[in-house]
Steps between C-alpha positions, in 0.01 A plus 500: 500500500787259504763744614666548161394637166625199307427221749869426561446481876292187440773299328822362643767255381719286723811450286640239739192277492403611148142574606285780359220610734191704416397620843151485645244728339124538548320550169193654659708811421545521125849472355565600140833327444608140471816311589676270256784253543726322252620152436871433540685446173846351552777565249859372505768688310857395433776685681606803303167546324436854386177692484482413129476131593206545736154470348190670630337320797118489502335501844138381507299709749205387711235693693450456875137621501175413328229749393122515456245720327121526540247637252124538532258477206131586519270293276182597685227703335541771765807691614695400811746697712814324623599638841786280623672164471686308771716189463477326837730255677796523265848418629613860468808487722795279407874497445713309250845343506687397188800278566777462244685248714423137591758345733769708334385425145374781281130480415465625144120527498379577853136494606379758756382373836210709629417543868151623592468729799150645465167521319300805405248667271569713193232761433424750227254744654333811370461365145143626453500427127166462324483243220224502243412178318813367330729727701830378647739647755837384631546519876813567712594811300461315170827315549635166613552485876813319614475239773703218651440167320202313640486120513183310421445434871541872575254610230242251627430735792486818290177679408397789278248744649351769279270780618269646236200733486609638840367222724500178298773243547623192315759263649667234286774246583799598291560146378136478381566754226508309172788455256775611737789322663456368852826657617687824431854421393804726505558683174142452378203737477138399558203690361141456620175643362190515721185519287163625627199341323124511546354184651 
């Protein structure tokens, strides 16, 4: 675990430097909450303004993490059993800093700076789901799995390994999967479907 029920131990704000930090976390351990940050909206009010003079201030919010989902569909004539899936060589361990100050000037729309500290594999084991022809299952507990954003260069090294029918294995470069983005951006979700077909 991360040491707190709500993840607050992984966020800090330096009010002097105006820097928000999302501390290092390794996503090989699943985390079911996200962090969001806001833009800065500046308002100037005349001296003596009352609460009746102050309009509502909208704060656009942005996500720090990305997320992925994997499904498997069987189009073979015979049934297959999905045993496990592993995403290999992802940049699973990073931290993020979000600076609202640039040489003393307020940055109204900051961009997070991500620092990578480690790579790892994310595995869903013990699936053991049998799919008849036309059957589909969603892996990783049938939900989106949150992850640090991955650049195109980082995803180039990533692979998907799926074990099926107990001892058969298929390994696919992640970026070779069709119709998907070549990077995983913050605030976006990416869904993949692996389809088994007869030759």
